[in-house]
mmCIF file of the N, C-alpha and C atoms, coordinates in Angstrom:
data_MODEL
# 
_entry.id   MODEL 
# 
loop_
_atom_site.group_PDB 
_atom_site.id 
_atom_site.type_symbol 
_atom_site.label_atom_id 
_atom_site.label_alt_id 
_atom_site.label_comp_id 
_atom_site.label_asym_id 
_atom_site.label_entity_id 
_atom_site.label_seq_id 
_atom_site.pdbx_PDB_ins_code 
_atom_site.Cartn_x 
_atom_site.Cartn_y 
_atom_site.Cartn_z 
_atom_site.occupancy 
_atom_site.B_iso_or_equiv 
_atom_site.pdbx_formal_charge 
_atom_site.auth_seq_id 
_atom_site.auth_comp_id 
_atom_site.auth_asym_id 
_atom_site.auth_atom_id 
_atom_site.pdbx_PDB_model_num 
ATOM 1   N N  . MET A 1 1  ? 0.841   -1.178  0.000   1.00 0.00 ? 1  MET A N  1 
ATOM 2   C CA . MET A 1 1  ? 0.000   0.000   0.000   1.00 0.00 ? 1  MET A CA 1 
ATOM 3   C C  . MET A 1 1  ? 0.882   1.235   0.000   1.00 0.00 ? 1  MET A C  1 
ATOM 4   N N  . ASN A 1 2  ? 0.389   2.274   -0.619  1.00 0.00 ? 2  ASN A N  1 
ATOM 5   C CA . ASN A 1 2  ? 1.108   3.537   -0.569  1.00 0.00 ? 2  ASN A CA 1 
ATOM 6   C C  . ASN A 1 2  ? 0.981   4.129   0.826   1.00 0.00 ? 2  ASN A C  1 
ATOM 7   N N  . SER A 1 3  ? 1.915   4.967   1.197   1.00 0.00 ? 3  SER A N  1 
ATOM 8   C CA . SER A 1 3  ? 1.959   5.557   2.529   1.00 0.00 ? 3  SER A CA 1 
ATOM 9   C C  . SER A 1 3  ? 0.612   6.127   2.945   1.00 0.00 ? 3  SER A C  1 
ATOM 10  N N  . SER A 1 4  ? 0.175   5.809   4.137   1.00 0.00 ? 4  SER A N  1 
ATOM 11  C CA . SER A 1 4  ? -1.058  6.272   4.779   1.00 0.00 ? 4  SER A CA 1 
ATOM 12  C C  . SER A 1 4  ? -2.336  5.746   4.137   1.00 0.00 ? 4  SER A C  1 
ATOM 13  N N  . LYS A 1 5  ? -2.257  4.851   3.173   1.00 0.00 ? 5  LYS A N  1 
ATOM 14  C CA . LYS A 1 5  ? -3.453  4.286   2.547   1.00 0.00 ? 5  LYS A CA 1 
ATOM 15  C C  . LYS A 1 5  ? -3.774  2.946   3.193   1.00 0.00 ? 5  LYS A C  1 
ATOM 16  N N  . THR A 1 6  ? -5.051  2.545   3.113   1.00 0.00 ? 6  THR A N  1 
ATOM 17  C CA . THR A 1 6  ? -5.512  1.316   3.750   1.00 0.00 ? 6  THR A CA 1 
ATOM 18  C C  . THR A 1 6  ? -6.307  0.473   2.754   1.00 0.00 ? 6  THR A C  1 
ATOM 19  N N  . LEU A 1 7  ? -6.686  -0.708  3.187   1.00 0.00 ? 7  LEU A N  1 
ATOM 20  C CA . LEU A 1 7  ? -7.551  -1.571  2.385   1.00 0.00 ? 7  LEU A CA 1 
ATOM 21  C C  . LEU A 1 7  ? -8.837  -0.835  2.034   1.00 0.00 ? 7  LEU A C  1 
ATOM 22  N N  . LYS A 1 8  ? -9.363  -0.062  2.961   1.00 0.00 ? 8  LYS A N  1 
ATOM 23  C CA . LYS A 1 8  ? -10.593 0.700   2.705   1.00 0.00 ? 8  LYS A CA 1 
ATOM 24  C C  . LYS A 1 8  ? -10.405 1.641   1.511   1.00 0.00 ? 8  LYS A C  1 
ATOM 25  N N  . ASP A 1 9  ? -9.252  2.315   1.428   1.00 0.00 ? 9  ASP A N  1 
ATOM 26  C CA . ASP A 1 9  ? -8.966  3.204   0.303   1.00 0.00 ? 9  ASP A CA 1 
ATOM 27  C C  . ASP A 1 9  ? -8.905  2.421   -1.014  1.00 0.00 ? 9  ASP A C  1 
ATOM 28  N N  . LEU A 1 10 ? -8.283  1.266   -0.984  1.00 0.00 ? 10 LEU A N  1 
ATOM 29  C CA . LEU A 1 10 ? -8.156  0.444   -2.183  1.00 0.00 ? 10 LEU A CA 1 
ATOM 30  C C  . LEU A 1 10 ? -9.521  -0.065  -2.639  1.00 0.00 ? 10 LEU A C  1 
ATOM 31  N N  . LEU A 1 11 ? -10.364 -0.483  -1.708  1.00 0.00 ? 11 LEU A N  1 
ATOM 32  C CA . LEU A 1 11 ? -11.707 -0.953  -2.061  1.00 0.00 ? 11 LEU A CA 1 
ATOM 33  C C  . LEU A 1 11 ? -12.549 0.185   -2.636  1.00 0.00 ? 11 LEU A C  1 
ATOM 34  N N  . ALA A 1 12 ? -12.413 1.388   -2.088  1.00 0.00 ? 12 ALA A N  1 
ATOM 35  C CA . ALA A 1 12 ? -13.142 2.548   -2.618  1.00 0.00 ? 12 ALA A CA 1 
ATOM 36  C C  . ALA A 1 12 ? -12.699 2.840   -4.054  1.00 0.00 ? 12 ALA A C  1 
ATOM 37  N N  . PHE A 1 13 ? -11.397 2.766   -4.316  1.00 0.00 ? 13 PHE A N  1 
ATOM 38  C CA . PHE A 1 13 ? -10.875 2.978   -5.664  1.00 0.00 ? 13 PHE A CA 1 
ATOM 39  C C  . PHE A 1 13 ? -11.436 1.927   -6.618  1.00 0.00 ? 13 PHE A C  1 
ATOM 40  N N  . ALA A 1 14 ? -11.498 0.684   -6.178  1.00 0.00 ? 14 ALA A N  1 
ATOM 41  C CA . ALA A 1 14 ? -11.915 -0.432  -7.024  1.00 0.00 ? 14 ALA A CA 1 
ATOM 42  C C  . ALA A 1 14 ? -13.386 -0.365  -7.434  1.00 0.00 ? 14 ALA A C  1 
ATOM 43  N N  . LYS A 1 15 ? -14.177 0.448   -6.776  1.00 0.00 ? 15 LYS A N  1 
ATOM 44  C CA . LYS A 1 15 ? -15.586 0.583   -7.170  1.00 0.00 ? 15 LYS A CA 1 
ATOM 45  C C  . LYS A 1 15 ? -15.732 1.305   -8.500  1.00 0.00 ? 15 LYS A C  1 
ATOM 46  N N  . SER A 1 16 ? -14.783 2.196   -8.834  1.00 0.00 ? 16 SER A N  1 
ATOM 47  C CA . SER A 1 16 ? -14.897 2.959   -10.076 1.00 0.00 ? 16 SER A CA 1 
ATOM 48  C C  . SER A 1 16 ? -13.628 2.926   -10.922 1.00 0.00 ? 16 SER A C  1 
ATOM 49  N N  . TYR A 1 17 ? -12.504 2.583   -10.314 1.00 0.00 ? 17 TYR A N  1 
ATOM 50  C CA . TYR A 1 17 ? -11.190 2.615   -10.969 1.00 0.00 ? 17 TYR A CA 1 
ATOM 51  C C  . TYR A 1 17 ? -10.878 4.007   -11.514 1.00 0.00 ? 17 TYR A C  1 
ATOM 52  N N  . LYS A 1 18 ? -11.368 5.040   -10.830 1.00 0.00 ? 18 LYS A N  1 
ATOM 53  C CA . LYS A 1 18 ? -11.075 6.420   -11.213 1.00 0.00 ? 18 LYS A CA 1 
ATOM 54  C C  . LYS A 1 18 ? -10.164 7.035   -10.164 1.00 0.00 ? 18 LYS A C  1 
ATOM 55  N N  . GLY A 1 19 ? -9.279  7.931   -10.612 1.00 0.00 ? 19 GLY A N  1 
ATOM 56  C CA . GLY A 1 19 ? -8.346  8.563   -9.692  1.00 0.00 ? 19 GLY A CA 1 
ATOM 57  C C  . GLY A 1 19 ? -7.043  7.794   -9.639  1.00 0.00 ? 19 GLY A C  1 
ATOM 58  N N  . LYS A 1 20 ? -6.234  8.136   -8.654  1.00 0.00 ? 20 LYS A N  1 
ATOM 59  C CA . LYS A 1 20 ? -4.906  7.528   -8.500  1.00 0.00 ? 20 LYS A CA 1 
ATOM 60  C C  . LYS A 1 20 ? -4.992  6.241   -7.694  1.00 0.00 ? 20 LYS A C  1 
ATOM 61  N N  . LEU A 1 21 ? -4.409  5.194   -8.208  1.00 0.00 ? 21 LEU A N  1 
ATOM 62  C CA . LEU A 1 21 ? -4.362  3.908   -7.504  1.00 0.00 ? 21 LEU A CA 1 
ATOM 63  C C  . LEU A 1 21 ? -3.617  4.091   -6.181  1.00 0.00 ? 21 LEU A C  1 
ATOM 64  N N  . PRO A 1 22 ? -4.240  3.726   -5.049  1.00 0.00 ? 22 PRO A N  1 
ATOM 65  C CA . PRO A 1 22 ? -3.597  3.933   -3.748  1.00 0.00 ? 22 PRO A CA 1 
ATOM 66  C C  . PRO A 1 22 ? -2.622  2.822   -3.349  1.00 0.00 ? 22 PRO A C  1 
ATOM 67  N N  . ALA A 1 23 ? -2.169  2.054   -4.320  1.00 0.00 ? 23 ALA A N  1 
ATOM 68  C CA . ALA A 1 23 ? -1.257  0.945   -4.031  1.00 0.00 ? 23 ALA A CA 1 
ATOM 69  C C  . ALA A 1 23 ? -0.405  0.675   -5.264  1.00 0.00 ? 23 ALA A C  1 
ATOM 70  N N  . THR A 1 24 ? 0.597   -0.152  -5.097  1.00 0.00 ? 24 THR A N  1 
ATOM 71  C CA . THR A 1 24 ? 1.439   -0.591  -6.205  1.00 0.00 ? 24 THR A CA 1 
ATOM 72  C C  . THR A 1 24 ? 1.241   -2.086  -6.386  1.00 0.00 ? 24 THR A C  1 
ATOM 73  N N  . GLY A 1 25 ? 0.846   -2.508  -7.572  1.00 0.00 ? 25 GLY A N  1 
ATOM 74  C CA . GLY A 1 25 ? 0.631   -3.926  -7.837  1.00 0.00 ? 25 GLY A CA 1 
ATOM 75  C C  . GLY A 1 25 ? 1.925   -4.703  -7.842  1.00 0.00 ? 25 GLY A C  1 
ATOM 76  N N  . MET A 1 26 ? 1.867   -5.953  -7.378  1.00 0.00 ? 26 MET A N  1 
ATOM 77  C CA . MET A 1 26 ? 3.061   -6.796  -7.330  1.00 0.00 ? 26 MET A CA 1 
ATOM 78  C C  . MET A 1 26 ? 2.897   -8.083  -8.120  1.00 0.00 ? 26 MET A C  1 
ATOM 79  N N  . GLY A 1 27 ? 1.752   -8.296  -8.729  1.00 0.00 ? 27 GLY A N  1 
ATOM 80  C CA . GLY A 1 27 ? 1.528   -9.519  -9.483  1.00 0.00 ? 27 GLY A CA 1 
ATOM 81  C C  . GLY A 1 27 ? 0.500   -10.407 -8.824  1.00 0.00 ? 27 GLY A C  1 
ATOM 82  N N  . GLY A 1 28 ? 0.354   -11.589 -9.350  1.00 0.00 ? 28 GLY A N  1 
ATOM 83  C CA . GLY A 1 28 ? -0.628  -12.514 -8.820  1.00 0.00 ? 28 GLY A CA 1 
ATOM 84  C C  . GLY A 1 28 ? -0.671  -13.773 -9.651  1.00 0.00 ? 28 GLY A C  1 
ATOM 85  N N  . VAL A 1 29 ? -1.720  -14.550 -9.447  1.00 0.00 ? 29 VAL A N  1 
ATOM 86  C CA . VAL A 1 29 ? -1.919  -15.781 -10.207 1.00 0.00 ? 29 VAL A CA 1 
ATOM 87  C C  . VAL A 1 29 ? -3.320  -15.765 -10.796 1.00 0.00 ? 29 VAL A C  1 
ATOM 88  N N  . ALA A 1 30 ? -3.508  -16.491 -11.888 1.00 0.00 ? 30 ALA A N  1 
ATOM 89  C CA . ALA A 1 30 ? -4.822  -16.614 -12.520 1.00 0.00 ? 30 ALA A CA 1 
ATOM 90  C C  . ALA A 1 30 ? -5.695  -17.574 -11.709 1.00 0.00 ? 30 ALA A C  1 
ATOM 91  N N  . GLY A 1 31 ? -6.975  -17.604 -12.023 1.00 0.00 ? 31 GLY A N  1 
ATOM 92  C CA . GLY A 1 31 ? -7.867  -18.559 -11.366 1.00 0.00 ? 31 GLY A CA 1 
ATOM 93  C C  . GLY A 1 31 ? -7.365  -19.981 -11.572 1.00 0.00 ? 31 GLY A C  1 
ATOM 94  N N  . ILE A 1 32 ? -7.579  -20.822 -10.581 1.00 0.00 ? 32 ILE A N  1 
ATOM 95  C CA . ILE A 1 32 ? -7.109  -22.204 -10.660 1.00 0.00 ? 32 ILE A CA 1 
ATOM 96  C C  . ILE A 1 32 ? -8.268  -23.148 -10.365 1.00 0.00 ? 32 ILE A C  1 
ATOM 97  N N  . LEU A 1 33 ? -8.118  -24.392 -10.733 1.00 0.00 ? 33 LEU A N  1 
ATOM 98  C CA . LEU A 1 33 ? -9.150  -25.393 -10.504 1.00 0.00 ? 33 LEU A CA 1 
ATOM 99  C C  . LEU A 1 33 ? -9.293  -25.697 -9.020  1.00 0.00 ? 33 LEU A C  1 
ATOM 100 N N  . PRO A 1 34 ? -10.500 -26.084 -8.587  1.00 0.00 ? 34 PRO A N  1 
ATOM 101 C CA . PRO A 1 34 ? -10.682 -26.462 -7.181  1.00 0.00 ? 34 PRO A CA 1 
ATOM 102 C C  . PRO A 1 34 ? -9.699  -27.554 -6.774  1.00 0.00 ? 34 PRO A C  1 
ATOM 103 N N  . GLY A 1 35 ? -9.085  -27.383 -5.617  1.00 0.00 ? 35 GLY A N  1 
ATOM 104 C CA . GLY A 1 35 ? -8.136  -28.357 -5.096  1.00 0.00 ? 35 GLY A CA 1 
ATOM 105 C C  . GLY A 1 35 ? -6.713  -28.169 -5.596  1.00 0.00 ? 35 GLY A C  1 
ATOM 106 N N  . ALA A 1 36 ? -6.520  -27.284 -6.581  1.00 0.00 ? 36 ALA A N  1 
ATOM 107 C CA . ALA A 1 36 ? -5.179  -27.036 -7.108  1.00 0.00 ? 36 ALA A CA 1 
ATOM 108 C C  . ALA A 1 36 ? -4.465  -26.011 -6.219  1.00 0.00 ? 36 ALA A C  1 
ATOM 109 N N  . HIS A 1 37 ? -3.185  -25.834 -6.445  1.00 0.00 ? 37 HIS A N  1 
ATOM 110 C CA . HIS A 1 37 ? -2.381  -24.882 -5.693  1.00 0.00 ? 37 HIS A CA 1 
ATOM 111 C C  . HIS A 1 37 ? -1.649  -23.954 -6.658  1.00 0.00 ? 37 HIS A C  1 
ATOM 112 N N  . ALA A 1 38 ? -1.397  -22.749 -6.204  1.00 0.00 ? 38 ALA A N  1 
ATOM 113 C CA . ALA A 1 38 ? -0.600  -21.793 -6.976  1.00 0.00 ? 38 ALA A CA 1 
ATOM 114 C C  . ALA A 1 38 ? 0.305   -21.047 -6.008  1.00 0.00 ? 38 ALA A C  1 
ATOM 115 N N  . PHE A 1 39 ? 1.464   -20.655 -6.479  1.00 0.00 ? 39 PHE A N  1 
ATOM 116 C CA . PHE A 1 39 ? 2.424   -19.962 -5.633  1.00 0.00 ? 39 PHE A CA 1 
ATOM 117 C C  . PHE A 1 39 ? 2.899   -18.703 -6.343  1.00 0.00 ? 39 PHE A C  1 
ATOM 118 N N  . LEU A 1 40 ? 3.173   -17.679 -5.571  1.00 0.00 ? 40 LEU A N  1 
ATOM 119 C CA . LEU A 1 40 ? 3.728   -16.429 -6.082  1.00 0.00 ? 40 LEU A CA 1 
ATOM 120 C C  . LEU A 1 40 ? 4.891   -16.062 -5.177  1.00 0.00 ? 40 LEU A C  1 
ATOM 121 N N  . ASN A 1 41 ? 6.083   -16.068 -5.709  1.00 0.00 ? 41 ASN A N  1 
ATOM 122 C CA . ASN A 1 41 ? 7.267   -15.719 -4.914  1.00 0.00 ? 41 ASN A CA 1 
ATOM 123 C C  . ASN A 1 41 ? 7.500   -14.219 -4.998  1.00 0.00 ? 41 ASN A C  1 
ATOM 124 N N  . VAL A 1 42 ? 7.519   -13.564 -3.848  1.00 0.00 ? 42 VAL A N  1 
ATOM 125 C CA . VAL A 1 42 ? 7.802   -12.130 -3.787  1.00 0.00 ? 42 VAL A CA 1 
ATOM 126 C C  . VAL A 1 42 ? 8.764   -11.863 -2.636  1.00 0.00 ? 42 VAL A C  1 
ATOM 127 N N  . ASP A 1 43 ? 9.527   -10.818 -2.758  1.00 0.00 ? 43 ASP A N  1 
ATOM 128 C CA . ASP A 1 43 ? 10.444  -10.392 -1.708  1.00 0.00 ? 43 ASP A CA 1 
ATOM 129 C C  . ASP A 1 43 ? 9.832   -9.147  -1.073  1.00 0.00 ? 43 ASP A C  1 
ATOM 130 N N  . LEU A 1 44 ? 9.205   -9.312  0.084   1.00 0.00 ? 44 LEU A N  1 
ATOM 131 C CA . LEU A 1 44 ? 8.492   -8.214  0.734   1.00 0.00 ? 44 LEU A CA 1 
ATOM 132 C C  . LEU A 1 44 ? 9.402   -7.487  1.716   1.00 0.00 ? 44 LEU A C  1 
ATOM 133 N N  . THR A 1 45 ? 9.493   -6.187  1.546   1.00 0.00 ? 45 THR A N  1 
ATOM 134 C CA . THR A 1 45 ? 10.228  -5.350  2.483   1.00 0.00 ? 45 THR A CA 1 
ATOM 135 C C  . THR A 1 45 ? 9.256   -4.888  3.562   1.00 0.00 ? 45 THR A C  1 
ATOM 136 N N  . PRO A 1 46 ? 9.728   -4.374  4.681   1.00 0.00 ? 46 PRO A N  1 
ATOM 137 C CA . PRO A 1 46 ? 8.817   -3.892  5.713   1.00 0.00 ? 46 PRO A CA 1 
ATOM 138 C C  . PRO A 1 46 ? 7.831   -2.863  5.153   1.00 0.00 ? 46 PRO A C  1 
ATOM 139 N N  . GLY A 1 47 ? 6.571   -3.017  5.512   1.00 0.00 ? 47 GLY A N  1 
ATOM 140 C CA . GLY A 1 47 ? 5.526   -2.111  5.035   1.00 0.00 ? 47 GLY A CA 1 
ATOM 141 C C  . GLY A 1 47 ? 4.154   -2.738  5.159   1.00 0.00 ? 47 GLY A C  1 
ATOM 142 N N  . ASP A 1 48 ? 3.169   -2.049  4.628   1.00 0.00 ? 48 ASP A N  1 
ATOM 143 C CA . ASP A 1 48 ? 1.771   -2.501  4.660   1.00 0.00 ? 48 ASP A CA 1 
ATOM 144 C C  . ASP A 1 48 ? 1.399   -3.084  3.304   1.00 0.00 ? 48 ASP A C  1 
ATOM 145 N N  . TYR A 1 49 ? 0.670   -4.204  3.331   1.00 0.00 ? 49 TYR A N  1 
ATOM 146 C CA . TYR A 1 49 ? 0.321   -4.931  2.113   1.00 0.00 ? 49 TYR A CA 1 
ATOM 147 C C  . TYR A 1 49 ? -1.133  -5.371  2.151   1.00 0.00 ? 49 TYR A C  1 
ATOM 148 N N  . VAL A 1 50 ? -1.659  -5.703  0.963   1.00 0.00 ? 50 VAL A N  1 
ATOM 149 C CA . VAL A 1 50 ? -3.027  -6.209  0.828   1.00 0.00 ? 50 VAL A CA 1 
ATOM 150 C C  . VAL A 1 50 ? -3.014  -7.370  -0.158  1.00 0.00 ? 50 VAL A C  1 
ATOM 151 N N  . LEU A 1 51 ? -3.733  -8.419  0.169   1.00 0.00 ? 51 LEU A N  1 
ATOM 152 C CA . LEU A 1 51 ? -4.008  -9.515  -0.758  1.00 0.00 ? 51 LEU A CA 1 
ATOM 153 C C  . LEU A 1 51 ? -5.457  -9.362  -1.202  1.00 0.00 ? 51 LEU A C  1 
ATOM 154 N N  . MET A 1 52 ? -5.715  -9.497  -2.513  1.00 0.00 ? 52 MET A N  1 
ATOM 155 C CA . MET A 1 52 ? -7.080  -9.366  -3.026  1.00 0.00 ? 52 MET A CA 1 
ATOM 156 C C  . MET A 1 52 ? -7.323  -10.419 -4.094  1.00 0.00 ? 52 MET A C  1 
ATOM 157 N N  . CYS A 1 53 ? -8.547  -10.934 -4.130  1.00 0.00 ? 53 CYS A N  1 
ATOM 158 C CA . CYS A 1 53 ? -8.941  -11.894 -5.163  1.00 0.00 ? 53 CYS A CA 1 
ATOM 159 C C  . CYS A 1 53 ? -9.780  -11.166 -6.212  1.00 0.00 ? 53 CYS A C  1 
ATOM 160 N N  . PHE A 1 54 ? -9.316  -11.171 -7.463  1.00 0.00 ? 54 PHE A N  1 
ATOM 161 C CA . PHE A 1 54 ? -10.015 -10.512 -8.558  1.00 0.00 ? 54 PHE A CA 1 
ATOM 162 C C  . PHE A 1 54 ? -10.851 -11.476 -9.387  1.00 0.00 ? 54 PHE A C  1 
ATOM 163 N N  . VAL A 1 55 ? -10.898 -12.758 -9.018  1.00 0.00 ? 55 VAL A N  1 
ATOM 164 C CA . VAL A 1 55 ? -11.702 -13.730 -9.755  1.00 0.00 ? 55 VAL A CA 1 
ATOM 165 C C  . VAL A 1 55 ? -13.168 -13.329 -9.627  1.00 0.00 ? 55 VAL A C  1 
ATOM 166 N N  . PRO A 1 56 ? -13.910 -13.287 -10.747 1.00 0.00 ? 56 PRO A N  1 
ATOM 167 C CA . PRO A 1 56 ? -15.316 -12.895 -10.667 1.00 0.00 ? 56 PRO A CA 1 
ATOM 168 C C  . PRO A 1 56 ? -16.196 -13.993 -10.067 1.00 0.00 ? 56 PRO A C  1 
ATOM 169 N N  . ASP A 1 57 ? -17.168 -13.573 -9.282  1.00 0.00 ? 57 ASP A N  1 
ATOM 170 C CA . ASP A 1 57 ? -18.148 -14.487 -8.692  1.00 0.00 ? 57 ASP A CA 1 
ATOM 171 C C  . ASP A 1 57 ? -19.028 -15.032 -9.816  1.00 0.00 ? 57 ASP A C  1 
ATOM 172 N N  . SER A 1 58 ? -19.279 -16.315 -9.826  1.00 0.00 ? 58 SER A N  1 
ATOM 173 C CA . SER A 1 58 ? -20.071 -16.931 -10.900 1.00 0.00 ? 58 SER A CA 1 
ATOM 174 C C  . SER A 1 58 ? -21.542 -16.506 -10.861 1.00 0.00 ? 58 SER A C  1 
ATOM 175 N N  . ARG A 1 59 ? -22.022 -16.013 -9.724  1.00 0.00 ? 59 ARG A N  1 
ATOM 176 C CA . ARG A 1 59 ? -23.429 -15.617 -9.621  1.00 0.00 ? 59 ARG A CA 1 
ATOM 177 C C  . ARG A 1 59 ? -23.696 -14.200 -10.099 1.00 0.00 ? 59 ARG A C  1 
ATOM 178 N N  . ASN A 1 60 ? -22.784 -13.273 -9.807  1.00 0.00 ? 60 ASN A N  1 
ATOM 179 C CA . ASN A 1 60 ? -23.073 -11.879 -10.152 1.00 0.00 ? 60 ASN A CA 1 
ATOM 180 C C  . ASN A 1 60 ? -21.939 -11.175 -10.887 1.00 0.00 ? 60 ASN A C  1 
ATOM 181 N N  . GLY A 1 61 ? -20.827 -11.851 -11.122 1.00 0.00 ? 61 GLY A N  1 
ATOM 182 C CA . GLY A 1 61 ? -19.719 -11.271 -11.864 1.00 0.00 ? 61 GLY A CA 1 
ATOM 183 C C  . GLY A 1 61 ? -18.825 -10.331 -11.072 1.00 0.00 ? 61 GLY A C  1 
ATOM 184 N N  . GLN A 1 62 ? -19.189 -10.017 -9.824  1.00 0.00 ? 62 GLN A N  1 
ATOM 185 C CA . GLN A 1 62 ? -18.348 -9.140  -9.009  1.00 0.00 ? 62 GLN A CA 1 
ATOM 186 C C  . GLN A 1 62 ? -17.073 -9.864  -8.601  1.00 0.00 ? 62 GLN A C  1 
ATOM 187 N N  . PRO A 1 63 ? -15.944 -9.158  -8.574  1.00 0.00 ? 63 PRO A N  1 
ATOM 188 C CA . PRO A 1 63 ? -14.721 -9.801  -8.086  1.00 0.00 ? 63 PRO A CA 1 
ATOM 189 C C  . PRO A 1 63 ? -14.880 -10.207 -6.621  1.00 0.00 ? 63 PRO A C  1 
ATOM 190 N N  . HIS A 1 64 ? -14.258 -11.293 -6.265  1.00 0.00 ? 64 HIS A N  1 
ATOM 191 C CA . HIS A 1 64 ? -14.385 -11.821 -4.898  1.00 0.00 ? 64 HIS A CA 1 
ATOM 192 C C  . HIS A 1 64 ? -14.013 -10.806 -3.826  1.00 0.00 ? 64 HIS A C  1 
ATOM 193 N N  . PHE A 1 65 ? -13.074 -9.880  -4.113  1.00 0.00 ? 65 PHE A N  1 
ATOM 194 C CA . PHE A 1 65 ? -12.705 -8.906  -3.080  1.00 0.00 ? 65 PHE A CA 1 
ATOM 195 C C  . PHE A 1 65 ? -13.890 -8.027  -2.689  1.00 0.00 ? 65 PHE A C  1 
ATOM 196 N N  . MET A 1 66 ? -14.860 -7.851  -3.591  1.00 0.00 ? 66 MET A N  1 
ATOM 197 C CA . MET A 1 66 ? -16.047 -7.059  -3.261  1.00 0.00 ? 66 MET A CA 1 
ATOM 198 C C  . MET A 1 66 ? -16.943 -7.799  -2.264  1.00 0.00 ? 66 MET A C  1 
ATOM 199 N N  . ARG A 1 67 ? -16.702 -9.088  -2.105  1.00 0.00 ? 67 ARG A N  1 
ATOM 200 C CA . ARG A 1 67 ? -17.475 -9.904  -1.166  1.00 0.00 ? 67 ARG A CA 1 
ATOM 201 C C  . ARG A 1 67 ? -16.628 -10.284 0.055   1.00 0.00 ? 67 ARG A C  1 
ATOM 202 N N  . GLY A 1 68 ? -15.522 -9.546  0.259   1.00 0.00 ? 68 GLY A N  1 
ATOM 203 C CA . GLY A 1 68 ? -14.736 -9.740  1.472   1.00 0.00 ? 68 GLY A CA 1 
ATOM 204 C C  . GLY A 1 68 ? -13.483 -10.572 1.326   1.00 0.00 ? 68 GLY A C  1 
ATOM 205 N N  . MET A 1 69 ? -13.154 -11.014 0.119   1.00 0.00 ? 69 MET A N  1 
ATOM 206 C CA . MET A 1 69 ? -11.972 -11.855 -0.054  1.00 0.00 ? 69 MET A CA 1 
ATOM 207 C C  . MET A 1 69 ? -10.737 -10.991 -0.270  1.00 0.00 ? 69 MET A C  1 
ATOM 208 N N  . SER A 1 70 ? -10.313 -10.339 0.816   1.00 0.00 ? 70 SER A N  1 
ATOM 209 C CA . SER A 1 70 ? -9.130  -9.498  0.811   1.00 0.00 ? 70 SER A CA 1 
ATOM 210 C C  . SER A 1 70 ? -8.550  -9.500  2.222   1.00 0.00 ? 70 SER A C  1 
ATOM 211 N N  . LYS A 1 71 ? -7.276  -9.219  2.315   1.00 0.00 ? 71 LYS A N  1 
ATOM 212 C CA . LYS A 1 71 ? -6.612  -9.243  3.631   1.00 0.00 ? 71 LYS A CA 1 
ATOM 213 C C  . LYS A 1 71 ? -5.499  -8.215  3.658   1.00 0.00 ? 71 LYS A C  1 
ATOM 214 N N  . GLU A 1 72 ? -5.534  -7.374  4.673   1.00 0.00 ? 72 GLU A N  1 
ATOM 215 C CA . GLU A 1 72 ? -4.495  -6.379  4.896   1.00 0.00 ? 72 GLU A CA 1 
ATOM 216 C C  . GLU A 1 72 ? -3.505  -6.970  5.901   1.00 0.00 ? 72 GLU A C  1 
ATOM 217 N N  . PHE A 1 73 ? -2.189  -6.783  5.667   1.00 0.00 ? 73 PHE A N  1 
ATOM 218 C CA . PHE A 1 73 ? -1.200  -7.279  6.622   1.00 0.00 ? 73 PHE A CA 1 
ATOM 219 C C  . PHE A 1 73 ? 0.050   -6.401  6.594   1.00 0.00 ? 73 PHE A C  1 
ATOM 220 N N  . LYS A 1 74 ? 0.871   -6.518  7.616   1.00 0.00 ? 74 LYS A N  1 
ATOM 221 C CA . LYS A 1 74 ? 2.067   -5.696  7.777   1.00 0.00 ? 74 LYS A CA 1 
ATOM 222 C C  . LYS A 1 74 ? 3.288   -6.590  7.907   1.00 0.00 ? 74 LYS A C  1 
ATOM 223 N N  . ILE A 1 75 ? 4.373   -6.184  7.244   1.00 0.00 ? 75 ILE A N  1 
ATOM 224 C CA . ILE A 1 75 ? 5.679   -6.829  7.398   1.00 0.00 ? 75 ILE A CA 1 
ATOM 225 C C  . ILE A 1 75 ? 6.527   -5.861  8.225   1.00 0.00 ? 75 ILE A C  1 
ATOM 226 N N  . SER A 1 76 ? 7.024   -6.337  9.365   1.00 0.00 ? 76 SER A N  1 
ATOM 227 C CA . SER A 1 76 ? 7.830   -5.476  10.253  1.00 0.00 ? 76 SER A CA 1 
ATOM 228 C C  . SER A 1 76 ? 9.303   -5.612  9.961   1.00 0.00 ? 76 SER A C  1 
# 
């Protein structure tokens, strides 16, 4: 996350994708089959981070993060 920004700021941005992105993307993995595994190797320096799932929900097309599939965490 960019300095002083939070998951709440990122979720607000994601509703319209207008304005300045309050975070820097680091990559991710595509959707995978049930029961499969995927790994993403990153070198995290101390700071605030967010994990978000962008896979669309099969019922309404909304990305999973809009339904709570996101996590804010800190590396000390």
